[in-house]
Each structure stands twice: as structure tokens, then as C-alpha cells.
C-alpha positions as CSV (number, residue, x, y, z in Angstrom):
1,X,-67.4,2.1,-31.5
2,X,-67.9,4.5,-28.4
3,X,-65.3,6.8,-28.0
4,X,-64.3,7.9,-24.1
5,X,-62.1,10.7,-22.7
6,X,-60.9,10.5,-19.3
7,X,-60.9,13.8,-17.4
8,X,-58.3,13.3,-14.3
9,X,-56.6,16.4,-11.8
10,X,-53.7,15.7,-11.4
11,X,-49.6,16.9,-11.1
12,X,-47.9,16.1,-14.4
13,X,-45.7,13.3,-12.8
14,X,-49.2,11.0,-13.0
15,X,-48.6,11.3,-16.6
16,X,-45.1,10.4,-16.6
17,X,-46.3,7.3,-14.4
18,X,-49.4,6.6,-17.1
19,X,-46.3,6.3,-19.8
20,X,-43.6,4.8,-17.6
21,X,-46.4,1.9,-16.8
22,X,-47.4,1.8,-21.1
23,X,-43.2,1.3,-22.2
24,X,-43.3,-1.4,-19.8
25,X,-45.9,-3.2,-21.4
26,X,-44.2,-2.9,-24.8
27,X,-41.1,-4.2,-23.7
28,X,-42.4,-6.9,-22.1
29,X,-44.9,-7.1,-25.3
30,X,-48.1,-7.3,-22.9
31,X,-51.4,-5.9,-25.3
32,X,-51.4,-2.3,-24.7
33,X,-55.0,-0.9,-24.2
34,X,-55.3,2.7,-25.7
35,X,-55.6,5.8,-22.5
36,X,-57.4,8.9,-24.1
37,X,-56.8,11.2,-20.8
38,X,-57.3,14.7,-20.2
39,X,-55.3,16.0,-17.3
40,X,-55.3,18.9,-15.5
41,X,-52.8,20.4,-12.8
42,X,-56.0,21.7,-10.1
43,X,-59.5,22.1,-10.1
44,X,-60.2,25.3,-10.2
45,X,-58.1,25.5,-13.7
46,X,-60.8,22.2,-15.5
47,X,-63.7,24.5,-14.1
48,X,-62.5,27.1,-15.8
49,X,-61.6,25.3,-19.1
50,X,-65.6,23.3,-18.5
51,X,-67.1,26.3,-17.7
52,X,-71.1,25.9,-17.5
53,X,-71.6,27.4,-21.1
54,X,-68.5,25.4,-22.3
55,X,-70.4,22.2,-21.0
56,X,-74.0,23.5,-22.3
57,X,-71.6,24.0,-25.8
58,X,-70.4,20.5,-26.3
59,X,-73.5,18.5,-25.4
60,X,-75.2,20.9,-28.4
61,X,-72.1,19.7,-30.1
62,X,-72.2,16.5,-29.3
63,X,-76.2,16.2,-30.6
64,X,-76.2,18.2,-33.2
65,X,-73.2,16.8,-34.9
66,X,-70.4,18.9,-37.0
67,X,-71.1,22.9,-37.5
68,X,-70.1,26.0,-38.0
69,X,-68.8,28.1,-35.2
70,X,-71.8,30.6,-36.3
71,X,-74.0,28.2,-37.0
72,X,-73.1,26.6,-33.5
73,X,-73.7,30.4,-31.9
74,X,-76.6,31.0,-34.0
75,X,-78.4,27.5,-32.0
76,X,-76.9,28.5,-28.5
77,X,-77.7,32.1,-29.0
78,X,-75.1,33.4,-28.4
79,X,-72.8,36.3,-29.9
80,X,-70.2,34.9,-32.2
81,X,-67.1,36.1,-30.4
82,X,-67.7,34.6,-27.5
83,X,-68.3,31.5,-28.6
84,X,-65.2,31.1,-31.1
85,X,-62.7,31.7,-27.9
86,X,-64.8,28.7,-26.1
87,X,-64.0,26.8,-29.5
88,X,-60.8,27.7,-28.9
89,X,-59.8,26.8,-26.1
90,X,-62.3,23.7,-25.7
91,X,-60.1,22.8,-29.2
92,X,-57.0,23.9,-27.5
93,X,-57.6,21.0,-25.0
94,X,-58.9,18.3,-27.0
95,X,-62.6,18.4,-26.3
96,X,-63.6,20.1,-30.0
97,X,-61.8,18.8,-33.3
98,X,-61.6,21.0,-35.9
99,X,-62.2,19.5,-39.2
100,X,-60.3,20.6,-42.4
101,X,-64.2,21.6,-43.9
102,X,-64.1,24.4,-40.9
103,X,-66.8,22.3,-39.4
104,X,-65.9,21.5,-35.8
105,X,-67.5,18.7,-33.9
106,X,-67.4,16.4,-30.9
107,X,-65.9,12.9,-31.5
108,X,-66.4,12.1,-27.6
109,X,-69.2,9.9,-26.3
110,X,-68.9,9.8,-22.9
111,X,-66.3,12.2,-20.7
112,X,-65.5,10.8,-17.7
113,X,-64.1,12.5,-14.6
114,X,-61.4,11.5,-12.1
115,X,-60.7,13.2,-8.9
116,X,-58.6,11.7,-6.6
117,X,-58.4,13.9,-3.1
């Protein structure tokens, strides 16, 4: 089964609205569908978090599967420290998963972005 992550730009109130809607669905015993959403306050923050180098890192990690940060840096032909920093930032956002065996992986098959003007 493919895992999808929705990326949105919006205020914190948007997330609270989604929480309230989910709460109401549970209270009314209606079916829940899980949503996996990553929200950013604004476009500049999104672009800083998901820079071109980090996008390339995500693509490589998704294509190759779980690897160590050292191995990922070698495959990307980038400095280890910079790749480590990027992985740390992406893991903090939930875009990369750090596994207990020390490897990092991308668990998402699809990232869908939604931007409201």
C-alpha cells in the first residue's frame, strides 16, 4: 500500500479545524480516514525545508531504500556533514525516518502539495 503525505501551507488554525472535524466525526461514530499532513506556515519556510538539494536527497533515498547517512552522502557525492544536517531537518519534519538500526529511509511514496492563495 502506498503512503501519501499532503504538504500544505497554512495557519495553525487550519490544523485545528482539521482536528475539530475529526473529533466531530468520532463523536458522531462516522468512519475516519487517516490523514497524514505536513503543514508549513508559509512558502519561504517550505522552500527552506525542502530545498533542491534536500529534494534530490529524498528522491535518492526513496529510490535506493534505507541506507546510512554516510552511504547516502557518498551516493549523492556530497559532504557528510551537510547530508547529516539535511537528514536531521527532514527527519524533524517527518519527511525522513531514522530507524533503530541507524539507517535512514523515506516512507512516503507520494508527496502531494496544496497551496491556497
